[in-house]
N, C-alpha and C positions, 0 to 999 in steps of 0.2 A: 327413340328408347322408348319400350313398354311401360305404362304407368305402373307403380309398385304400390302397395299397401305397407303401412311402418313397420311390420316385417317381414318385407321383401318378397310377398307373394306378387305376381303379375295381374292387373287387372283389366280387363277387356273393356275398355271406357275412355273418355276422353280426360285430358289433363283437370279440367276444371271440375267433372264430375269425381274424377279419383281422390282431389284435395279435398273435396265435401267429406266424400265416404269416409278419407282418412281421419278428418276432425272428428267425426262421426264415431267412430271405432274408437279412438284414443278417448272421448267423452264416455261412451260406454265404460272403457277399462278403468277410467278414475272415478266413476260413478258422479258423472259431473252432467247438470242440466244442460240442454242445448243439442246432445245427440240425435233428438227425434228430426229437429229443423236441419241439422246437416245430413243425414242421409235421405230427407225429404228433398233436400237441395240437389242432391248426388243424381237422382232419377228426372230432376226437372233439366238439369245440364244434359243428363242422356237418356230418355226414356226407354231405350233398350239396354240399360245397366242392369244385367241380370241379379249381380251382388246387394246392388242397392235397395231393388225391390224386397230380395230374400231376407235382410236386414230389417227390411220396414215390417215385413209379416213377424218377422221373429219377434221383433220387439212389442208389437200387438198383441203377440199370443201371450208371451211370457211376462209382460211388464204391464198389461192392461192398457198399451198407449192406444189412443185414438186413430187408430188405423184400420183401414178393412182389409182384414189378412188374408182373406182367400183371393180379392183379388190382386193382392202384391203378391202373393204365392203363384196364381195364374201367370202374371207378366214374368216372375223370375224363371219358371219353367219355358215360356215361350221362348225367352230370350238367350237360354242357357246354351242353347247349340250352338252360336257364336263365339263363345268364352272358351278358355282352357280347362285341360281336364280336371285341374283343380278346381276351378269355380264350378263347372259343370257337377262336381263332387260335393261341393259346398251347399249348391242348391239343392239337391237330391236329399242330400241329409237334413236340412229346413223342413223341406215337404213332409219329409217321412215323418221328424220328429213332433211337426203338428198334429200329425195324423196319429200319433202313437207309440208310433213306431221308432224306436232313437237307435236301433242297432246300426244303421249307417252311418250316424253319427258317429259313433264310437269307431267303427271303420275307417271313415275318414281321419279321425285326429292320429291313429295309428298312421297312416301314410304322410298326413300333412300335419303336424304336432304344432308347428308357429300358426296357425289357423287360430288367433288367439279370441276371436268373437267365440267361435264354437267349442274352445275349451272353456272358457268361461261360462257358456249355456251349459257345459256339463258336469261342472261342480256345484252342488248347492252350497250357496253362499247368499249375500244379502239379494244380489242381481237376478239370479235364475235358481229354479227348482233342481235343476240338476237330472241327470237322466238314467242313474243306475238304483239297483234295488238295496244296496247294502253300501254304507259308507267306504269300504275299503276298496271297493270298485273304483269308485271318484278318487280317491288318494293314490291309486296305482296308476290311472292316468295321468295325474299331476307327475308322480314320479319319475312314470318313462320320458317325460317331456322335459324334464330337468334339461339333458344335455344340449337340447335345441335352443333353450332360453338363456344359459348361463346368469350372469346375475342380472337380467332385465328387472325394471324395476317392480312392472306388473307381476310379472311372474313370480318374483320374491314376496309379493304380497299375497298372490295366491297359496304358494307354498308355506306361509306364515300360519294362513287359514287351516290349512290341512295339519302343520305341526299342532295346533291348537285342539283340533278335533282328537288327535291322536295321544292327548295328553302331555305333550310335550311344551310345557308353556313357556319356559326359560328360553328355547327356541324360537317360539313362536312370537316372543317379545322381541328378541335378538333380531329375527328377519323382518318384522312389521315396521322397526325403528332403522334398519337398513334403508328399507325400501322408501321411508318416507323421508329421510335423510339427501336422497334423490329427487324424490315426486312429493313436497309437501303435501299436496290436496290429493295422495293416491287412497281413494275411496276404501278399496279392498284392503289395503295394508291397515290404515284407522280402521278397519271392521274387525280387522284379526287381533290387533292389540286391544281393541274392545271386549273380545271374547276372552284373552289372555287375563285382564285385568278381573272380569267376572267370574272364571272358571277357577280364580285363585284366592276370592273373596278378598279382593284389593280394592273395596267399593269406594273409599273414600278417594285416593289417587285416582283411580279410573273415573271418578264421577269430574274430579277437577280436571284432570286431563281432556274428558270428551268434550265438558262446556267451553273449555278453551279453542279446541280442535275446529268446532263445527261453527265457531263465530271467527275465525280465523283463517287458517289455511284452506278446513273443509267448507269456507264460506258457499262456494257456488255448489256444493253436493245436490246431486237430483234426490237422494234417497234420504232426505232429512229426517223423515218419520221414523226411518228405524234406528238412527243414531239415538232420536231422543226416545224410543222404543230403550234403548240400552243405559240410557243415563237414568231414565225412571225405573229400570231393571237394579240400580245401583240404590236407588233411594229407598224402592220397596223392601229391597233386601236389608237397608238398615233400618228400617221401621219409621221412616220420615214420612207419614202419608199426606202432611199439609205440602211437602216439597213434590210428591206426586200428584197431587191435584192443581198444582201449580203448572208442573210440566205439561199435563193433560191439558189443561186448559189453555195454554199458551203454544203448544207445538202438536198437539195431538187429536184435537178436536176435529170431527169431520168437514168442518165448513173450512178448514185449512188446506182442500184439495187435494184429499191424500188417495183417492181411486181406490183402486183393489188393496191397496195397503192398509188401507184403514180397517180392513177384516184383521189382516195378519198383525199388525203392531198395535192400533187402537183398541181391537177387540180383544187381542188375548192381554194387554194390559189391564184393562178394565176387568176381565174373568179374574186375574190371579190378584187383584188389589181386592175385589169382593172378597175372596177366600180367607185375607190376611186377617189373622187376628187384631181386633180391635176396630177393623175398618168399618165407618158409618158414611152413608150419604153418597155411597160409589155411583156413578152416571150409570144408566142402564145401556145396554145393547141396541137399542132401538134405531138408533140413528146408521151405526154401524152397517145393522142388517139393511137398511134402507140404500144405504149406497151400495151393496154387496148385490142385492136383488136377488130374487127366488131361485134365478137358474144358477148362479154360484153357491147358495146355500146347499140348494138339494140336489144340482148336477155337477159338483167342480170339477173344473180341467184338469187338476194333479190333486194325487193324495196330498200332499201337502197343505194346498188349499182346503181340501176337506177337511183335514183336522181341526182347521180355525172354522169351518162351517158349523161342524159337530159342536165344539163348544160353544159358541154362537147360538145355535139353536138350542142346547141347555141351558143357556143363563136366559134365554126368553120363555123357558118352560115351554116351548113349541114340539110337543111329541109329536105330533102330525107330521113335522117338518123333519123329525128325527127318523122317525118308519121311512118316510120317503125317501130320506137320503140312504137309508140301510137298504130298502128293496132296488134303488138305483144301483147301488155298488153291487149289490149283489149279481147282478146281470152284467155287470160291465166287461169290458173285454181287457183290462188290465187287472193282472192277478193281485197287485197290493190293494187295488179299490175292492177287489172282492173278498181276500185274506186278512185285510187289516181293517180298511174302512168301515165295512161292512159291519162286522163286530164293534169295533168303536162305536158306531152309532148306537148299537142294541144296547153296550153298557150303558152309554151316555142316557138312553132311553129307559132304562132300567133306575137309573139314579132320578131321573125326574118323575117318576111314579113311588118313589119313596123306597125301591126293593136297594137300599144302600150296601148290604151286605155282598148281594149277587154283583152288585157294579164294582164293588171293591175288588173281588175274586176276577171278574174279567178284565178289569184294569192292568191287575198283577200278570195276568196271564199275556198282556199285550206288551208288557214294557222292552221284551226283546224286539218282537217284531214292527214295535213302531219306529224303528230305525230304518225301514223300509219307506215311512213316509216321507223322508226328506227332510230339508232345512237343518238346523243344528240343535246339536245338545241342547242348548238353552232355551231353543222355541221348544221342543220335544217335552221338558219340564212339566210344561202345562196339564201333560196327561198324569205325572206324579202327583204333582198337587192336587188334580182332581181324585185322585185314589185316595189321598191323606186326608181329604173333604168327605168322604164316602165313608173311611173308615171311622172317622171321629162320628158320622150320622148313624152308623152301625154299631156305636158303643164300642168299637173294637179298640179300645185305645191304646193298649200297650202293642199293637199291631202297628199303628199311626205313630207310637213312639221311637218303634224301631227303624221305621222308615226315616224319619226326621234324624235319627242319630246318625243314619247313612249318611245324611245331606250333609250334617255338621261335620262330619268327617273327611268331606270333600271341601267344604268351605265354609267360613266365617260367613254367619248371617243370624243378626238380631233378629230377623223375623222369625226365622225358623226356632231359634232360640225361645221364643214367645210362645209360638207353636206348639214346643215341647213342653214348655211349663203349663200350657195349658191341658196337656194331656197327663202331666204327671199329677196335676191335681185333681183331676178326674179320678185318678186310678186311686188317690187317696180318700175321696169321698167314698168311691165303692167298695174298699176295702173293709 
């Protein structure tokens, strides 16, 4: 009998390798630590196992895992010829995705929707940056896969994340809770619930639930820094800056071994914390930049990473780095790098040299296109907050107040309310 993965697809390998691969796949889907050792064990059991090599290469590329990506992809391609048509298609999709062309991955999912590793890769969530230019394209892939998965716990969590991105927060909360009832450690489902709490301004309850989950059912989670970021975002929204500092010291400092997540989670938190009214003694981003390295800061692999590289360079007042990033993105083969990242880097460069009004206008023009950067709405909000800061520095207080009013219409936030009060006081003084 052929070996099969947890979703029923045949695996051309030995039973021991298939079992290790399946453990690794489920750990990826749960966001649980241990995925990399299990996938490595699969190719140790069977060095000719193409999907094991491809999965290691994919995790090395997407998650900054310590993997020789090109070597793993070479081995995957070398051994794919002995595998099934589905496995050959899977390997080809991964190889092309790492090379910057995700069209084969999208086509693969149309034929093999239960290929959960690649569906997870395609949708920008906590684990992967996604493969689509606009969120609606990723949502469509998930909707099309629904008949193939039914009430599967992992897919239900993925669907919950899509629902919160669509603003259907009650459905997102219901779906995430359904998934967690079946698999209490389901990381994607917990992530979707975290977003639903945040986007509805349910900061107190969301923070309490998150702190309980990460020390209970989610204790083995591999992406702990991102859940810590979510908790800190609640604390930041509540204006509890002492709690933000404790969260940073306990879970988000670079020495906690966060790898490239330090740029995305720690870097963005420090940046947003520094913008917060009444913030003081906010740690700098020098350690984050050192962990990321110059290549990531000036030549980021994805537009999503590029957004975080750009704000980190701004925080460091690295004008040369911003210009280098802009020039690199200008000549990039990926249209989002050229059309969104390059103007973003230049907008932040204007802010760095004090041309705050021009920077605010450029950031306003990027509000729509910024969805192409990937990630979640909560992550891309860092650009809106940078625009608010630029408007304030340009003394365009009424416009800053209008942006804050729109934010407060979306959700409760004592932080934003305090920010708005500062605008109103400034307007009163200038009247």
